[in-house]
LUMNUMI-131314 format. One record per atom (N, C-alpha, C, O): x, z, y; residue in three letters. Coordinates in steps of 0.05 Angstrom, whole numbers, padded with zeros to 5 digits, always signed. Example, Ala and Ser with C-alpha at 12.3 -4.5 7.8 and 13.67 -1.06 7.14 Angstrom:
BEGIN
+00264+00156-00114ALA;+00246+00156-00090ALA;+00264+00156-00066ALA;+00285+00169-00066ALA;+00257+00142-00045SER;+00273+00143-00021SER;+00258+00157+00001SER;+00268+00161+00023SER;
end
This chain:
BEGIN
+01659+02212+02060MET;+01673+02226+02061MET;+01696+02226+02069MET;+01709+02208+02060MET;+01710+02245+02087THR;+01729+02253+02097THR;+01762+02259+02080THR;+01764+02283+02076THR;+01778+02249+02073VAL;+01796+02265+02056VAL;+01820+02265+02075VAL;+01833+02245+02083VAL;+01824+02292+02081THR;+01851+02295+02098THR;+01878+02299+02096THR;+01896+02299+02113THR;+01876+02305+02059ASN;+01906+02301+02052ASN;+01923+02280+02051ASN;+01948+02282+02048ASN;+01903+02251+02054GLN;+01916+02229+02046GLN;+01931+02217+02074GLN;+01919+02213+02095GLN;+01957+02211+02070PRO;+01974+02194+02096PRO;+01954+02167+02100PRO;+01941+02156+02083PRO;+01956+02163+02127GLN;+01948+02136+02131GLN;+01965+02122+02126GLN;+01986+02133+02126GLN;+01966+02088+02120THR;+01989+02067+02119THR;+01997+02057+02137THR;+02010+02036+02135THR;+01993+02069+02166ALA;+02000+02061+02188ALA;+02035+02078+02187ALA;+02057+02069+02194ALA;+02027+02102+02177VAL;+02059+02119+02180VAL;+02076+02111+02165VAL;+02100+02114+02168VAL;+02064+02095+02141LEU;+02083+02085+02116LEU;+02091+02054+02131LEU;+02074+02038+02139LEU;+02120+02049+02134THR;+02128+02021+02139THR;+02142+02016+02117THR;+02153+02034+02104THR;+02144+01987+02110VAL;+02171+01973+02100VAL;+02185+01966+02117VAL;+02175+01956+02137VAL;+02212+01968+02115LYS;+02229+01972+02138LYS;+02252+01944+02129LYS;+02265+01933+02147LYS;+02253+01937+02105GLY;+02269+01924+02094GLY;+02257+01910+02062GLY;+02237+01915+02048GLY;+02279+01891+02058VAL;+02276+01879+02032VAL;+02299+01871+02024VAL;+02312+01858+02039VAL;+02309+01877+02001SER;+02332+01872+01988SER;+02330+01853+01964SER;+02308+01849+01955SER;+02351+01839+01953ILE;+02346+01829+01926ILE;+02376+01830+01919ILE;+02391+01816+01933ILE;+02391+01851+01891GLU;+02408+01848+01886GLU;+02410+01846+01857GLU;+02396+01858+01841GLU;+02427+01829+01850HIS;+02422+01825+01816HIS;+02406+01814+01809HIS;+02411+01807+01787HIS;+02385+01806+01815GLY;+02358+01791+01811GLY;+02333+01815+01814GLY;+02309+01809+01811GLY;+02340+01836+01819HIS;+02320+01860+01830HIS;+02313+01860+01857HIS;+02331+01856+01872HIS;+02291+01862+01867ALA;+02280+01862+01894ALA;+02271+01893+01887ALA;+02263+01905+01867ALA;+02279+01900+01920MET;+02272+01930+01929MET;+02267+01921+01952MET;+02271+01900+01964MET;+02249+01954+01962VAL;+02243+01950+01989VAL;+02253+01977+02001VAL;+02259+01996+01986VAL;+02254+01980+02027ILE;+02258+02008+02045ILE;+02231+02006+02059ILE;+02219+01990+02074ILE;+02227+02034+02046ILE;+02196+02046+02065ILE;+02206+02073+02074ILE;+02216+02092+02062ILE;+02201+02071+02097ASN;+02205+02099+02117ASN;+02234+02108+02110ASN;+02237+02132+02105ASN;+02250+02097+02109ASN;+02279+02099+02103ASN;+02290+02111+02073ASN;+02310+02125+02068ASN;+02277+02103+02061HIS;+02277+02110+02020HIS;+02282+02080+02010HIS;+02269+02063+02021HIS;+02297+02074+01993THR;+02296+02050+01981THR;+02286+02052+01953THR;+02294+02068+01937THR;+02266+02034+01949PHE;+02256+02034+01918PHE;+02255+02008+01909PHE;+02253+01988+01922PHE;+02259+02012+01879ALA;+02252+01986+01861ALA;+02220+01990+01851ALA;+02209+02012+01855ALA;+02210+01975+01841VAL;+02188+01971+01824VAL;+02190+01995+01800VAL;+02206+01997+01781VAL;+02172+02008+01807GLY;+02168+02039+01786GLY;+02185+02059+01797GLY;+02185+02081+01786GLY;+02202+02056+01821ASP;+02210+02083+01826ASP;+02190+02101+01843ASP;+02172+02092+01857ASP;+02196+02129+01838GLU;+02174+02150+01855GLU;+02197+02159+01876GLU;+02221+02155+01874GLU;+02185+02171+01893GLY;+02204+02188+01916GLY;+02181+02194+01939GLY;+02160+02184+01946GLY;+02196+02217+01947ASP;+02181+02230+01975ASP;+02195+02216+01998ASP;+02220+02213+01999ASP;+02173+02206+02023VAL;+02189+02194+02040VAL;+02168+02219+02074VAL;+02147+02231+02074VAL;+02182+02217+02089LEU;+02181+02224+02106LEU;+02156+02209+02122LEU;+02162+02186+02129LEU;+02131+02217+02129ALA;+02115+02207+02142ALA;+02097+02221+02155ALA;+02087+02240+02144ALA;+02090+02213+02183GLY;+02077+02237+02201GLY;+02084+02264+02206GLY;+02070+02279+02217GLY;+02102+02268+02199GLY;+02111+02295+02190GLY;+02116+02308+02172GLY;+02128+02330+02170GLY;+02107+02296+02157LYS;+02098+02311+02130LYS;+02116+02293+02102LYS;+02124+02270+02105LYS;+02120+02308+02078GLN;+02136+02292+02055GLN;+02106+02278+02042GLN;+02086+02291+02039GLN;+02109+02257+02037VAL;+02094+02240+02021VAL;+02110+02227+01993VAL;+02132+02215+01994VAL;+02095+02234+01972HIS;+02106+02226+01948HIS;+02087+02190+01945HIS;+02063+02185+01946HIS;+02105+02176+01942LEU;+02086+02154+01930LEU;+02106+02133+01901LEU;+02130+02136+01895LEU;+02099+02126+01896ARG;+02106+02100+01874ARG;+02106+02075+01881ARG;+02086+02070+01894ARG;+02122+02058+01878LEU;+02122+02031+01881LEU;+02118+02011+01859LEU;+02135+02000+01845LEU;+02092+02009+01858VAL;+02075+01994+01837VAL;+02091+01964+01834VAL;+02101+01959+01812VAL;+02092+01945+01855GLU;+02096+01922+01855GLU;+02111+01905+01877GLU;+02101+01911+01899GLU;+02125+01893+01879ILE;+02130+01876+01909ILE;+02120+01845+01901ILE;+02126+01831+01882ILE;+02099+01837+01927ARG;+02095+01812+01924ARG;+02097+01796+01952ARG;+02099+01809+01973ARG;+02097+01771+01953ALA;+02106+01752+01976ALA;+02092+01762+02002ALA;+02070+01753+02008ALA;+02106+01784+02019GLY;+02095+01789+02045GLY;+02086+01818+02047GLY;+02081+01828+02069GLY;+02083+01835+02019MET;+02073+01864+02013MET;+02086+01874+01994MET;+02097+01862+01976MET;+02084+01901+01998ALA;+02094+01920+01973ALA;+02069+01938+01968ALA;+02058+01949+01987ALA;+02062+01939+01949VAL;+02046+01958+01931VAL;+02053+01983+01925VAL;+02070+01985+01908VAL;+02041+02008+01936ILE;+02048+02035+01930ILE;+02026+02047+01925ILE;+02007+02044+01940ILE;+02023+02063+01904GLU;+02003+02083+01895GLU;+02020+02116+01908GLU;+02041+02129+01906GLU;+01986+02118+01927VAL;+01992+02153+01932VAL;+01973+02171+01932VAL;+01957+02166+01951VAL;+01967+02185+01922HIS;+01947+02205+01909HIS;+01937+02191+01895HIS;+01913+02191+01900HIS;+01942+02179+01878GLY;+01922+02162+01862GLY;+01912+02137+01867GLY;+01896+02127+01851GLY;+01922+02123+01893ALA;+01902+02111+01902ALA;+01921+02084+01904ALA;+01944+02090+01902ALA;+01918+02064+01908ARG;+01932+02030+01914ARG;+01934+02033+01945ARG;+01918+02047+01958ARG;+01952+02021+01952ARG;+01955+02005+01985ARG;+01973+01991+01981ARG;+01991+01993+01964ARG;+01970+01973+02001GLU;+01989+01955+02007GLU;+02002+01955+02037GLU;+01990+01954+02059GLU;+02030+01956+02032LEU;+02037+01953+02058LEU;+02049+01924+02061LEU;+02059+01912+02042LEU;+02048+01912+02088HIS;+02051+01888+02094HIS;+02090+01890+02101HIS;+02102+01909+02112HIS;+02099+01869+02094ILE;+02127+01869+02103ILE;+02131+01855+02128ILE;+02127+01831+02124ILE;+02135+01860+02149ALA;+02141+01850+02178ALA;+02163+01828+02174ALA;+02179+01828+02156ALA;+02160+01809+02193ASN;+02181+01783+02190ASN;+02194+01791+02213ASN;+02179+01790+02233ASN;+02215+01798+02218ASN;+02234+01799+02234ASN;+02254+01779+02248ASN;+02271+01787+02263ASN;
end
């Protein structure tokens, strides 16, 4: 079964991680999220609504269209 409306994780990228006042945040496609935050990001030329579920060591867990995905945080 092929789902055409679901974005691929390749177009969703963690661009940075920040910890402020003891709270971790990640930047996904130029939008900052804390755990539990929802928002729209531009991915592959389309708006994608996502929710940040969890920040783990080396990855951010997001939910897109009801499916959870893991985005690995690149070490620069």
